[in-house]
All heavy atoms as an XYZ file, in Angstrom:
1013
protein
N      82.169    124.536     95.610
C      82.836    123.987     96.780
C      84.021    124.843     97.210
O      84.140    125.206     98.364
C      83.324    122.562     96.486
C      82.266    121.482     96.358
C      82.900    120.189     95.908
C      81.547    121.285     97.649
N      84.921    125.110     96.290
C      86.147    125.813     96.636
C      85.880    127.241     97.104
O      86.594    127.761     97.943
C      87.097    125.808     95.450
N      84.852    127.874     96.557
C      84.575    129.256     96.933
C      83.977    129.366     98.332
O      84.194    130.329     99.035
C      83.634    129.885     95.910
N      83.192    128.383     98.749
C      82.506    128.453    100.029
C      83.385    128.044    101.207
O      83.183    128.508    102.312
C      81.265    127.562     99.992
N      84.348    127.181    100.976
C      85.182    126.652    102.051
C      86.650    126.684    101.646
O      86.981    126.584    100.478
C      84.800    125.206    102.358
C      83.354    125.033    102.734
C      82.416    124.632    101.787
C      82.927    125.261    104.032
C      81.084    124.471    102.130
C      81.591    125.098    104.379
C      80.685    124.706    103.431
O      79.374    124.547    103.781
N      87.496    126.793    102.661
C      88.933    126.673    102.392
C      89.227    125.223    102.040
O      88.689    124.312    102.669
C      89.729    127.101    103.616
N      90.044    124.970    101.037
C      90.315    123.584    100.658
C      91.030    122.816    101.777
O      91.801    123.375    102.543
C      91.195    123.701     99.423
C      91.537    125.122     99.267
C      90.721    125.930    100.208
N      90.781    121.528    101.824
C      91.390    120.633    102.802
C      92.733    120.170    102.247
O      92.797    119.686    101.111
C      90.477    119.404    103.023
C      89.140    119.845    103.588
C      91.146    118.356    103.893
C      88.054    118.801    103.446
N      93.785    120.330    103.023
C      95.103    119.820    102.621
C      95.167    118.352    103.046
O      95.326    118.044    104.220
C      96.228    120.633    103.267
C      97.627    120.148    102.964
C      97.939    120.024    101.476
O      97.748    121.007    100.727
O      98.378    118.931    101.067
N      95.006    117.443    102.076
C      94.868    116.031    102.418
C      96.154    115.407    102.953
O      96.109    114.345    103.559
C      94.294    115.202    101.255
C      95.231    115.163    100.058
C      92.918    115.710    100.883
C      94.784    114.206     98.962
N      97.280    116.062    102.767
C      98.527    115.539    103.333
C      98.521    115.639    104.858
O      99.210    114.874    105.529
C      99.729    116.290    102.762
N      97.724    116.562    105.416
C      97.707    116.787    106.865
C      96.365    116.513    107.527
O      96.300    116.390    108.736
C      98.071    118.251    107.159
C      99.373    118.651    106.524
O     100.311    117.887    106.484
N      99.411    119.855    105.997
N      95.298    116.451    106.763
C      93.953    116.404    107.331
C      93.362    115.003    107.333
O      93.676    114.176    106.476
C      93.033    117.320    106.523
O      91.718    117.252    107.010
N      92.494    114.766    108.303
C      91.726    113.523    108.362
C      90.314    113.729    107.810
O      89.526    112.786    107.743
C      91.639    113.024    109.813
C      92.962    112.684    110.487
C      92.734    112.316    111.944
C      93.676    111.568    109.751
N      89.986    114.938    107.422
C      88.637    115.272    106.961
C      88.347    114.654    105.587
O      89.244    114.521    104.751
C      88.477    116.788    106.878
N      87.089    114.293    105.343
C      86.723    113.795    104.014
C      86.734    114.929    102.989
O      86.597    116.096    103.338
C      85.306    113.254    104.216
C      84.806    113.894    105.454
C      85.995    114.270    106.283
N      86.896    114.559    101.734
C      86.961    115.559    100.655
C      86.259    115.027     99.418
O      85.904    113.845     99.338
C      88.421    115.913    100.331
C      89.262    114.720     99.972
C      89.343    114.259     98.670
C      89.968    114.035    100.952
C      90.097    113.159     98.345
C      90.735    112.933    100.641
C      90.792    112.497     99.332
O      91.544    111.387     99.010
N      86.077    115.920     98.453
C      85.337    115.607     97.238
C      86.105    116.148     96.031
O      86.623    117.263     96.070
C      83.958    116.263     97.321
C      82.914    115.893     96.314
C      82.502    114.439     96.502
C      81.700    116.794     96.484
N      86.168    115.346     94.977
C      86.777    115.753     93.710
C      85.770    115.472     92.605
O      85.183    114.391     92.561
C      88.048    114.934     93.428
C      89.106    114.866     94.520
C      90.103    113.772     94.215
C      89.802    116.195     94.648
N      85.574    116.431     91.713
C      84.647    116.239     90.597
C      85.420    116.456     89.297
O      86.048    117.502     89.099
C      83.445    117.208     90.680
C      82.707    116.996     92.004
C      82.510    116.994     89.489
C      81.602    117.995     92.270
N      85.368    115.434     88.433
C      86.076    115.464     87.155
C      85.068    115.444     86.008
O      84.006    114.835     86.121
C      86.970    114.227     87.008
C      88.148    114.203     87.943
C      88.039    113.681     89.224
C      89.380    114.691     87.542
C      89.125    113.648     90.084
C      90.473    114.665     88.396
C      90.332    114.136     89.665
O      91.414    114.110     90.511
N      85.431    116.065     84.881
C      84.585    115.975     83.685
C      84.966    114.724     82.891
O      85.834    113.952     83.312
C      84.671    117.248     82.840
C      86.067    117.524     82.281
O      86.924    116.608     82.297
O      86.306    118.657     81.825
N      84.325    114.510     81.738
C      84.586    113.317     80.924
C      86.036    113.214     80.469
O      86.554    112.130     80.274
C      83.677    113.320     79.687
C      82.282    112.872     79.934
C      81.526    112.790     78.614
C      80.109    112.322     78.849
N      79.356    112.222     77.592
N      86.689    114.355     80.287
C      88.063    114.358     79.800
C      89.093    114.167     80.933
O      90.284    114.094     80.672
C      88.375    115.668     79.060
C      87.632    115.815     77.741
C      86.156    116.129     77.919
O      85.759    116.853     78.833
N      85.331    115.564     77.062
N      88.626    114.099     82.171
C      89.542    113.903     83.296
C      90.057    115.193     83.901
O      91.011    115.179     84.682
N      89.441    116.311     83.559
C      89.831    117.608     84.131
C      89.040    117.857     85.416
O      87.848    117.557     85.485
C      89.540    118.742     83.141
C      90.271    118.538     81.837
O      91.463    118.256     81.814
N      89.549    118.645     80.745
N      89.682    118.446     86.404
C      88.993    118.765     87.650
C      88.050    119.937     87.425
O      88.449    120.993     86.950
C      89.991    119.093     88.776
C      90.733    117.832     89.189
C      89.281    119.690     89.970
C      91.670    117.999     90.345
N      86.776    119.728     87.766
C      85.751    120.756     87.656
C      85.619    121.472     88.998
O      85.489    122.685     89.057
C      84.402    120.140     87.236
C      83.302    121.174     87.224
C      84.530    119.453     85.895
N      85.642    120.697     90.087
C      85.535    121.265     91.432
C      86.235    120.326     92.411
O      86.314    119.121     92.181
C      84.070    121.432     91.834
N      86.741    120.909     93.484
C      87.399    120.104     94.506
C      87.314    120.808     95.852
O      87.266    122.038     95.917
C      88.872    119.815     94.149
O      89.446    119.006     95.174
C      89.682    121.096     94.013
N      87.283    120.018     96.901
C      87.339    120.582     98.248
C      88.680    120.273     98.890
O      88.842    120.414    100.091
C      86.201    120.009     99.104
O      86.385    118.613     99.300
N      89.650    119.817     98.063
C      90.927    119.370     98.615
C      92.111    119.875     97.813
O      91.989    120.217     96.634
C      90.957    117.848     98.641
N      93.240    119.907     98.488
C      94.517    120.161     97.829
C      95.521    119.128     98.328
O      95.361    118.553     99.401
C      95.076    121.571     98.130
O      95.284    121.705     99.538
C      94.153    122.664     97.638
N      96.551    118.914     97.530
C      97.676    118.071     97.905
C      98.924    118.881     97.624
O      99.224    119.186     96.472
C      97.678    116.765     97.119
C      98.867    115.843     97.369
C      98.939    115.427     98.835
C      98.782    114.608     96.477
N      99.584    119.276     98.688
C     100.759    120.149     98.584
C     100.433    121.440     97.842
O     101.194    121.926     97.010
C     101.926    119.412     97.920
C     102.306    118.155     98.677
O     102.311    118.130     99.901
N     102.611    117.095     97.950
N      99.245    121.979     98.131
C      98.834    123.258     97.563
C      98.193    123.193     96.193
O      97.758    124.210     95.667
N      98.111    122.000     95.586
C      97.524    121.856     94.249
C      96.374    120.865     94.321
O      96.329    120.015     95.195
C      98.577    121.341     93.266
C      99.753    122.268     93.099
C     100.773    121.654     92.170
C     102.005    122.563     92.079
N     103.081    121.920     91.349
N      95.431    120.936     93.363
C      94.345    119.946     93.358
C      94.909    118.541     93.197
O      95.787    118.313     92.370
C      93.507    120.341     92.141
C      93.841    121.765     91.881
C      95.271    121.943     92.315
N      94.422    117.580     93.996
C      94.906    116.207     93.840
C      94.414    115.599     92.532
O      93.286    115.848     92.116
C      94.318    115.472     95.036
C      93.336    116.368     95.661
C      93.478    117.724     95.074
N      95.263    114.838     91.896
C      94.916    114.200     90.629
C      94.932    112.683     90.839
O      95.977    112.099     91.093
C      95.936    114.572     89.517
C      96.089    116.089     89.391
C      95.559    113.915     88.204
C      94.849    116.814     88.941
N      93.749    112.073     90.749
C      93.694    110.612     90.860
C      94.206    110.011     89.550
O      94.155    110.664     88.506
C      92.275    110.103     91.192
C      91.799    110.625     92.525
C      91.297    110.442     90.104
N      94.714    108.802     89.604
C      95.226    108.182     88.374
C      94.166    108.097     87.280
O      92.990    107.854     87.539
C      95.641    106.777     88.837
C      95.908    106.921     90.299
C      94.934    107.963     90.779
N      94.585    108.313     86.064
C      93.689    108.319     84.902
C      92.923    106.989     84.806
O      91.742    106.963     84.480
C      94.510    108.576     83.632
C      93.788    108.381     82.333
C      92.814    109.397     81.918
N      93.312    110.590     81.297
C      92.555    111.676     81.263
N      91.381    111.685     81.845
N      92.967    112.744     80.672
N      93.576    105.887     85.129
C      92.938    104.574     85.070
C      91.749    104.450     86.003
O      90.774    103.762     85.690
N      91.820    105.110     87.143
C      90.697    105.092     88.093
C      89.497    105.794     87.470
O      88.372    105.280     87.509
C      91.092    105.758     89.432
C      89.884    105.926     90.339
C      92.187    104.967     90.126
N      89.730    106.951     86.894
C      88.634    107.688     86.253
C      88.025    106.879     85.110
O      86.801    106.811     84.971
C      89.118    109.041     85.749
C      89.584    110.037     86.815
C      90.144    111.286     86.166
C      88.461    110.377     87.762
N      88.870    106.262     84.296
C      88.377    105.461     83.173
C      87.552    104.276     83.670
O      86.513    103.954     83.094
C      89.549    104.987     82.311
C      90.214    106.108     81.553
C      91.513    105.694     80.873
O      91.935    104.517     81.014
O      92.116    106.542     80.194
N      88.004    103.640     84.744
C      87.270    102.497     85.292
C      85.891    102.935     85.797
O      84.894    102.280     85.525
C      88.069    101.838     86.417
C      87.412    100.583     86.939
C      87.707     99.350     86.378
C      86.483    100.633     87.974
C      87.092     98.190     86.832
C      85.855     99.490     88.432
C      86.168     98.263     87.863
O      85.542     97.129     88.315
N      85.858    104.037     86.536
C      84.581    104.533     87.061
C      83.660    104.931     85.909
O      82.464    104.634     85.937
C      84.793    105.708     88.043
C      83.472    106.343     88.429
C      85.540    105.249     89.281
N      84.204    105.575     84.881
C      83.388    105.958     83.730
C      82.826    104.731     83.021
O      81.688    104.740     82.564
C      84.209    106.801     82.756
C      84.504    108.197     83.281
C      85.493    108.965     82.426
O      86.104    108.421     81.512
N      85.669    110.238     82.741
N      83.586    103.664     82.963
C      83.149    102.449     82.264
C      82.175    101.626     83.107
O      81.191    101.103     82.594
C      84.367    101.598     81.900
C      84.031    100.363     81.120
C      85.278     99.618     80.705
C      84.911     98.368     79.910
N      86.097     97.608     79.537
N      82.436    101.498     84.420
C      81.653    100.607     85.277
C      80.636    101.324     86.182
O      79.862    100.668     86.863
C      82.585     99.758     86.134
C      83.423     98.822     85.323
N      84.693     99.141     84.910
C      83.149     97.595     84.830
C      85.183     98.141     84.210
N      84.267     97.186     84.144
N      80.690    102.632     86.241
C      79.715    103.385     87.027
C      80.128    103.686     88.445
O      79.651    104.637     89.038
N      81.014    102.847     89.034
C      81.446    103.069     90.423
C      82.704    102.250     90.701
O      82.986    101.277     90.014
C      80.345    102.684     91.402
N      83.402    102.657     91.741
C      84.577    101.921     92.202
C      84.925    102.418     93.590
O      84.549    103.533     93.980
C      85.763    102.124     91.258
C      86.910    101.157     91.533
O      86.671    100.103     92.156
O      88.043    101.455     91.115
N      85.611    101.587     94.338
C      86.132    102.002     95.638
C      87.433    101.268     95.894
O      87.653    100.172     95.381
C      85.118    101.764     96.754
C      84.634    100.347     96.873
C      83.538    100.246     97.900
C      82.883     98.875     97.805
N      81.730     98.762     98.663
N      88.283    101.906     96.664
C      89.583    101.314     96.962
C      90.460    102.289     97.712
O      89.972    103.284     98.269
N      91.748    102.002     97.719
C      92.695    102.896     98.376
C      93.579    103.548     97.327
O      93.759    103.026     96.228
C      93.565    102.141     99.399
O      94.336    101.143     98.719
C      92.717    101.500    100.485
N      94.136    104.686     97.692
C      94.982    105.473     96.788
C      96.136    106.010     97.604
O      95.945    106.495     98.723
C      94.139    106.592     96.182
C      94.870    107.623     95.379
C      95.870    107.415     94.482
C      94.636    109.033     95.387
N      96.266    108.591     93.925
C      95.522    109.610     94.470
C      93.760    109.855     96.080
C      95.568    110.977     94.229
C      93.796    111.209     95.841
C      94.690    111.765     94.916
N      97.330    105.917     97.052
C      98.516    106.451     97.709
C      99.081    107.570     96.832
O      99.892    107.329     95.952
C      99.564    105.355     97.918
C     100.756    105.841     98.702
C     101.701    104.698     99.068
O     101.374    103.535     98.960
N     102.881    105.064     99.504
N      98.626    108.816     97.091
C      99.057    109.924     96.239
C     100.528    110.286     96.410
O     101.131    110.875     95.512
C      98.159    111.082     96.652
C      97.606    110.723     97.972
C      97.641    109.239     98.078
N     101.098    109.955     97.549
C     102.537    110.152     97.770
C     102.983    109.147     98.835
O     102.156    108.640     99.586
C     102.860    111.592     98.168
C     102.242    112.063     99.456
C     102.459    113.561     99.665
O     102.594    114.321     98.717
N     102.483    113.977    100.905
N     104.271    108.848     98.909
C     104.745    107.843     99.868
C     104.326    108.163    101.306
O     104.378    109.309    101.739
C     106.265    107.888     99.714
C     106.491    108.401     98.331
C     105.360    109.359     98.083
N     103.869    107.129    102.016
C     103.491    107.288    103.409
C     102.115    107.885    103.643
O     101.742    108.168    104.771
N     101.337    108.052    102.585
C     100.012    108.668    102.711
C      99.005    107.854    101.906
O      99.103    107.780    100.686
C     100.062    110.099    102.171
C      98.796    110.874    102.393
S      98.987    112.551    101.788
C      97.977    112.458    100.338
N      98.064    107.202    102.609
C      97.045    106.410    101.918
C      95.665    106.994    102.175
O      95.381    107.479    103.261
C      97.089    104.951    102.365
C      98.278    104.226    101.798
C      98.309    102.732    102.057
N      97.392    102.227    103.028
C      96.530    101.241    102.804
N      96.451    100.665    101.638
N      95.743    100.806    103.772
N      94.835    106.913    101.164
C      93.482    107.448    101.209
C      92.489    106.343    100.862
O      92.742    105.538     99.964
C      93.327    108.587    100.191
C      94.328    109.713    100.333
C      94.058    110.555    101.549
O      92.958    111.026    101.745
N      95.070    110.741    102.371
N      91.369    106.306    101.570
C      90.246    105.447    101.190
C      89.378    106.283    100.258
O      89.015    107.407    100.587
C      89.459    105.029    102.426
N      89.069    105.750     99.091
C      88.327    106.523     98.092
C      87.175    105.716     97.505
O      87.225    104.494     97.449
C      89.247    106.930     96.948
S      90.561    108.051     97.422
N      86.167    106.440     97.069
C      85.044    105.857     96.342
C      84.698    106.811     95.214
O      84.789    108.031     95.363
C      83.842    105.661     97.262
N      84.329    106.263     94.079
C      83.978    107.092     92.937
C      82.703    106.607     92.290
O      82.425    105.409     92.276
N      81.928    107.538     91.756
C      80.712    107.197     91.019
C      80.633    108.057     89.762
O      81.207    109.149     89.699
C      79.425    107.387     91.854
C      79.271    108.844     92.306
C      79.380    106.439     93.029
C      77.893    109.154     92.870
N      79.887    107.552     88.801
C      79.605    108.277     87.571
C      78.253    108.949     87.740
O      77.314    108.312     88.223
C      79.576    107.287     86.405
C      79.495    107.915     85.057
C      80.772    108.634     84.687
O      81.859    108.206     85.017
N      80.639    109.750     84.021
N      78.130    110.214     87.352
C      76.845    110.900     87.493
C      75.858    110.388     86.454
O      76.246    109.838     85.425
C      76.998    112.422     87.329
O      77.486    112.699     86.019
C      77.922    112.992     88.374
N      74.576    110.581     86.725
C      73.529    110.127     85.813
C      73.308    111.077     84.648
O      72.811    110.675     83.620
C      72.213    109.936     86.567
C      72.260    108.717     87.457
O      73.033    107.797     87.215
N      71.444    108.713     88.484
N      73.638    112.343     84.812
C      73.387    113.352     83.777
C      74.361    113.148     82.610
O      75.423    113.756     82.534
C      73.531    114.745     84.348
N      73.993    112.278     81.675
C      74.820    111.979     80.500
C      76.215    111.491     80.870
O      77.137    111.600     80.079
C      74.936    113.205     79.581
C      73.599    113.635     79.038
O      72.742    112.797     78.795
N      73.414    114.928     78.874
N      76.339    111.004     82.074
C      77.645    110.530     82.569
C      78.731    111.580     82.328
O      79.851    111.276     81.948
C      78.004    109.200     81.934
C      77.007    108.121     82.262
C      77.476    106.773     81.827
C      76.423    105.762     82.239
N      76.933    104.478     82.485
N      78.358    112.834     82.551
C      79.258    113.940     82.268
C      80.339    114.119     83.321
O      81.383    114.688     83.038
C      78.456    115.233     82.131
N      80.081    113.635     84.536
C      81.034    113.873     85.617
C      81.342    112.591     86.383
O      80.503    111.693     86.501
C      80.472    114.911     86.593
C      80.206    116.237     85.946
C      78.910    116.603     85.593
C      81.239    117.113     85.658
C      78.655    117.812     84.978
C      80.998    118.318     85.037
C      79.706    118.668     84.697
O      79.462    119.870     84.076
N      82.547    112.555     86.912
C      82.972    111.490     87.815
C      83.236    112.143     89.157
O      84.000    113.114     89.249
C      84.249    110.801     87.307
O      84.004    110.283     85.995
C      84.680    109.678     88.232
N      82.589    111.622     90.196
C      82.730    112.184     91.536
C      83.538    111.207     92.389
O      83.191    110.034     92.496
C      81.349    112.439     92.184
C      81.513    113.022     93.580
C      80.512    113.353     91.293
N      84.609    111.708     92.960
C      85.485    110.907     93.821
C      85.454    111.528     95.217
O      85.605    112.743     95.365
C      86.948    110.907     93.317
C      87.039    110.469     91.851
C      87.836    110.074     94.232
C      86.846    109.017     91.592
N      85.254    110.697     96.215
C      85.339    111.158     97.585
C      86.404    110.333     98.298
O      86.650    109.183     97.934
C      83.980    111.067     98.308
O      84.095    111.647     99.601
C      83.502    109.638     98.423
N      87.029    110.935     99.284
C      88.093    110.218     99.975
C      88.324    110.719    101.384
O      87.767    111.742    101.797
N      89.136    109.963    102.087
C      89.485    110.299    103.471
C      90.771    109.577    103.819
O      91.035    108.480    103.347
C      88.370    109.853    104.407
C      88.570    110.309    105.840
C      87.332    110.001    106.669
N      87.428    110.603    107.984
C      87.987    109.990    109.022
N      88.490    108.799    108.900
N      88.030    110.601    110.190
N      91.568    110.179    104.679
C      92.838    109.587    105.092
C      92.632    108.264    105.826
O      91.689    108.099    106.596
C      93.588    110.558    106.010
O      94.763    109.945    106.512
N      93.545    107.336    105.614
C      93.540    106.059    106.327
C      94.504    106.072    107.524
O      94.752    105.031    108.115
C      93.933    104.920    105.376
C      92.863    104.499    104.388
C      93.435    103.540    103.352
C      91.704    103.852    105.109
N      95.019    107.247    107.869
C      96.017    107.333    108.940
C      95.519    106.735    110.256
O      96.205    105.926    110.883
C      96.464    108.781    109.152
C      97.574    108.909    110.167
C      98.093    110.331    110.341
N      97.518    111.256    109.391
C      97.279    112.529    109.647
N      97.563    113.041    110.815
N      96.759    113.332    108.743
N      94.317    107.108    110.706
C      93.823    106.583    111.987
C      93.565    105.083    111.901
O      93.826    104.353    112.856
C      92.533    107.307    112.440
O      91.570    107.228    111.400
C      92.810    108.746    112.794
N      93.082    104.609    110.765
C      92.864    103.171    110.583
C      94.190    102.426    110.661
O      94.294    101.387    111.324
C      92.186    102.901    109.231
O      90.966    103.627    109.173
C      91.933    101.430    109.021
N      95.211    102.951    109.993
C      96.526    102.307    110.026
C      97.137    102.338    111.424
O      97.785    101.375    111.845
C      97.446    102.958    109.006
C      97.018    102.652    107.579
C      97.757    103.455    106.540
O      98.292    104.535    106.854
O      97.792    102.994    105.380
N      96.909    103.433    112.155
C      97.405    103.501    113.538
C      96.710    102.454    114.410
O      97.349    101.807    115.242
C      97.180    104.903    114.116
C      98.092    105.948    113.525
C      97.712    107.374    113.900
O      96.677    107.580    114.591
O      98.445    108.290    113.490
N      95.410    102.271    114.212
C      94.662    101.258    114.983
C      95.137     99.854    114.643
O      95.239     98.999    115.518
C      93.166    101.393    114.715
C      92.564    102.612    115.346
C      91.096    102.735    115.017
N      90.567    103.985    115.534
C      89.506    104.586    115.057
N      88.834    104.056    114.061
N      89.089    105.721    115.579
N      95.409     99.590    113.382
C      95.908     98.279    112.973
C      97.270     98.014    113.606
O      97.533     96.909    114.097
C      95.978     98.180    111.434
C      94.565     98.140    110.846
C      96.801     96.971    110.989
C      94.498     98.295    109.353
N      98.129     99.017    113.620
C      99.443     98.871    114.248
C      99.297     98.591    115.733
O      99.954     97.694    116.281
C     100.293    100.142    114.023
O     100.479    100.320    112.617
C     101.643    100.049    114.710
N      98.430     99.352    116.411
C      98.202     99.149    117.839
C      97.658     97.754    118.110
O      98.108     97.073    119.039
C      97.241    100.210    118.388
C      96.898    100.107    119.871
C      98.155    100.250    120.732
C      95.878    101.165    120.251
N      96.713     97.300    117.307
C      96.160     95.961    117.482
C      97.250     94.904    117.305
O      97.324     93.950    118.080
C      95.015     95.714    116.494
C      94.382     94.326    116.541
C      93.762     94.062    117.917
C      93.354     94.172    115.443
N      98.107     95.073    116.329
C      99.214     94.137    116.119
C     100.135     94.090    117.328
O     100.573     93.007    117.744
N     100.435     95.258    117.893
C     101.280     95.306    119.086
C     100.606     94.621    120.265
O     101.251     93.908    121.042
C     101.626     96.752    119.431
C     102.543     97.411    118.422
C     102.669     98.912    118.607
O     101.944     99.494    119.445
O     103.489     99.515    117.891
N      99.302     94.817    120.412
C      98.567     94.186    121.514
C      98.521     92.666    121.352
O      98.691     91.925    122.333
C      97.141     94.752    121.595
C      97.097     96.182    122.057
C      95.722     96.819    121.904
O      94.888     96.359    121.126
N      95.488     97.885    122.647
N      98.315     92.189    120.140
C      98.308     90.754    119.890
C      99.694     90.169    120.171
O      99.817     89.112    120.805
C      97.855     90.444    118.445
C      98.116     88.999    118.067
C      96.385     90.793    118.272
N     100.742     90.833    119.740
C     102.111     90.374    119.999
C     102.385     90.323    121.499
O     102.959     89.345    122.004
C     103.124     91.284    119.307
C     104.593     90.918    119.481
C     104.875     89.538    118.895
C     105.477     91.964    118.835
N     101.983     91.339    122.243
C     102.166     91.367    123.687
C     101.407     90.211    124.351
O     101.945     89.515    125.219
C     101.709     92.712    124.267
C     101.847     92.813    125.755
C     103.093     93.011    126.332
C     100.733     92.697    126.580
C     103.230     93.089    127.713
C     100.860     92.769    127.959
C     102.108     92.967    128.528
N     100.166     89.994    123.943
C      99.365     88.899    124.493
C      99.988     87.545    124.207
O     100.026     86.663    125.080
N     100.505     87.360    122.996
C     101.172     86.112    122.624
C     102.404     85.896    123.488
O     102.617     84.800    124.017
C     101.528     86.155    121.147
C     102.324     84.975    120.665
C     101.868     83.721    120.423
C     103.720     84.976    120.371
N     102.901     82.930    119.999
C     104.057     83.672    119.959
C     104.718     85.944    120.418
C     105.337     83.317    119.585
C     106.001     85.587    120.056
C     106.308     84.281    119.636
N     103.221     86.942    123.655
C     104.435     86.832    124.477
C     104.076     86.525    125.934
O     104.730     85.689    126.582
C     105.251     88.119    124.387
N     103.037     87.163    126.459
C     102.634     86.899    127.843
C     102.103     85.473    128.014
O     102.343     84.834    129.038
C     101.579     87.911    128.305
C     102.109     89.325    128.487
S     103.369     89.432    129.772
C     104.859     89.585    128.791
N     101.393     84.952    127.004
C     100.897     83.573    127.101
C     102.056     82.580    127.061
O     102.040     81.578    127.783
C      99.881     83.273    125.996
O     100.491     83.271    124.730
N     103.077     82.861    126.260
C     104.263     81.999    126.259
C     104.968     82.040    127.612
O     105.390     80.998    128.134
C     105.237     82.422    125.158
C     104.849     82.092    123.735
C     105.920     82.589    122.769
C     104.632     80.608    123.550
N     105.075     83.223    128.188
C     105.700     83.366    129.505
C     104.896     82.612    130.561
O     105.463     81.905    131.403
C     105.833     84.843    129.873
C     106.531     85.154    131.190
C     107.954     84.637    131.183
C     106.500     86.646    131.450
N     103.569     82.723    130.520
C     102.714     82.021    131.479
C     102.871     80.507    131.329
O     102.952     79.782    132.335
C     101.260     82.432    131.288
N     102.946     80.033    130.087
C     103.139     78.593    129.884
C     104.494     78.135    130.412
O     104.608     77.058    131.013
C     103.003     78.237    128.399
C     101.566     78.262    127.917
S     101.325     77.586    126.252
C     102.103     78.835    125.254
N     105.521     78.951    130.237
C     106.852     78.620    130.760
C     106.819     78.519    132.280
O     107.387     77.591    132.869
C     107.881     79.665    130.308
C     109.301     79.478    130.833
C     109.892     78.177    130.320
C     110.158     80.665    130.453
N     106.140     79.450    132.928
C     106.025     79.430    134.389
C     105.281     78.175    134.841
O     105.712     77.487    135.777
C     105.323     80.719    134.897
C     104.932     80.587    136.364
C     106.209     81.929    134.669
N     104.178     77.835    134.176
C     103.398     76.651    134.546
C     104.228     75.386    134.374
O     104.268     74.524    135.259
C     102.086     76.581    133.723
C     101.415     75.219    133.876
C     101.146     77.694    134.127
N     104.920     75.254    133.270
C     105.743     74.071    133.022
C     106.875     73.987    134.038
O     107.168     72.904    134.570
C     106.281     74.070    131.576
C     107.350     73.019    131.376
C     105.141     73.877    130.592
N     107.512     75.101    134.351
C     108.598     75.112    135.342
C     108.066     74.714    136.712
O     108.688     73.890    137.407
C     109.256     76.512    135.398
O     109.731     76.845    134.084
C     110.401     76.535    136.385
N     106.951     75.272    137.126
C     106.371     74.906    138.425
C     105.975     73.435    138.453
O     106.144     72.750    139.473
C     105.167     75.796    138.744
C     105.476     77.262    139.061
C     104.180     78.043    139.218
C     106.353     77.385    140.284
N     105.462     72.948    137.352
C     105.087     71.544    137.270
C     106.321     70.647    137.415
O     106.286     69.640    138.123
C     104.380     71.267    135.945
C     103.821     69.879    135.822
C     103.105     69.668    134.497
O     103.344     70.384    133.527
N     102.234     68.686    134.468
N     107.415     71.020    136.772
C     108.656     70.251    136.882
C     109.186     70.260    138.313
O     109.612     69.231    138.835
C     109.721     70.815    135.923
C     109.466     70.519    134.469
C     109.550     69.045    134.148
O     110.445     68.353    134.679
O     108.699     68.587    133.368
N     109.149     71.408    138.967
C     109.610     71.519    140.351
C     108.737     70.644    141.252
O     109.238     69.904    142.113
C     109.612     73.000    140.815
C     109.800     73.105    142.316
C     110.664     73.789    140.061
N     107.432     70.702    141.064
C     106.521     69.890    141.873
C     106.777     68.405    141.645
O     106.779     67.611    142.606
C     105.086     70.245    141.553
N     106.990     67.987    140.410
C     107.252     66.582    140.114
C     108.545     66.106    140.758
O     108.632     64.986    141.274
C     107.292     66.350    138.599
C     105.932     66.457    137.935
S     104.712     65.331    138.608
C     105.302     63.801    137.980
N     109.588     66.950    140.765
C     110.864     66.589    141.408
C     110.659     66.396    142.901
O     111.188     65.461    143.496
C     111.928     67.647    141.129
C     112.500     67.581    139.743
C     113.576     68.615    139.543
C     114.071     68.605    138.107
N     115.087     69.622    137.874
N     109.895     67.271    143.547
C     109.645     67.153    144.988
C     108.858     65.888    145.302
O     109.147     65.189    146.267
C     108.907     68.385    145.512
C     109.795     69.578    145.645
C     109.089     70.711    146.339
N     109.987     71.847    146.433
C     109.632     73.041    146.806
N     108.365     73.275    147.128
N     110.493     74.012    146.881
N     107.850     65.613    144.493
C     107.044     64.408    144.710
C     107.913     63.168    144.539
O     107.853     62.227    145.344
C     105.832     64.378    143.762
C     104.835     65.467    144.144
C     105.172     63.007    143.745
C     103.724     65.666    143.145
N     108.758     63.161    143.519
C     109.646     62.035    143.272
C     110.619     61.845    144.434
O     110.879     60.728    144.866
C     110.401     62.232    141.950
O     109.472     62.446    140.897
C     111.256     61.027    141.626
N     111.175     62.957    144.947
C     112.119     62.865    146.074
C     111.420     62.341    147.333
O     111.984     61.553    148.076
C     112.753     64.231    146.352
C     113.746     64.669    145.317
C     114.246     66.085    145.538
O     113.761     66.780    146.411
N     115.209     66.488    144.708
N     110.178     62.767    147.593
C     109.441     62.317    148.777
C     109.101     60.838    148.678
O     109.113     60.113    149.676
C     108.166     63.141    148.960
C     108.420     64.562    149.419
C     107.139     65.377    149.522
O     106.040     64.800    149.373
O     107.253     66.589    149.753
N     108.793     60.362    147.481
C     108.447     58.955    147.276
C     109.690     58.086    147.473
O     109.612     57.004    148.061
C     107.836     58.738    145.875
C     107.725     57.263    145.547
C     106.491     59.405    145.781
N     110.832     58.538    147.070
C     112.092     57.773    147.188
C     112.581     57.721    148.630
O     113.334     56.834    148.995
C     113.169     58.351    146.271
C     112.836     58.200    144.815
S     114.213     58.776    143.883
C     114.237     57.576    142.607
N     112.249     58.636    149.436
C     112.732     58.671    150.829
C     111.956     57.770    151.681
O     111.336     56.911    151.841
C     112.635     60.098    151.391
C     112.973     60.127    152.873
C     113.481     61.027    150.602
């Protein structure tokens, strides 16, 4: 992998990447770097995948940077653990945008209800005044 392609710097890239570890947790091959070095997933993740055969979740290799990851154990004597991942930056941006849109819609619905109630009160006052005259 590393010889055929330039490694992906996961701190800046949205591209998917691949990490291959041996039974001892050493990186055998990678298509990614983190700050110029191969990324190291937590030892517990590797142990879990080795024990259960697969896992998926999120990983925060450094503050402000989250990755969606999946890992599997290879069939060949379970000699390797393969981890693949991708940045969650665009997903998090979409979630933030959706939250802002929902907040805006909620505020506009409150404003619309205030206008309706105010107009209703004004109309009721006029009707009451006309009936009294």
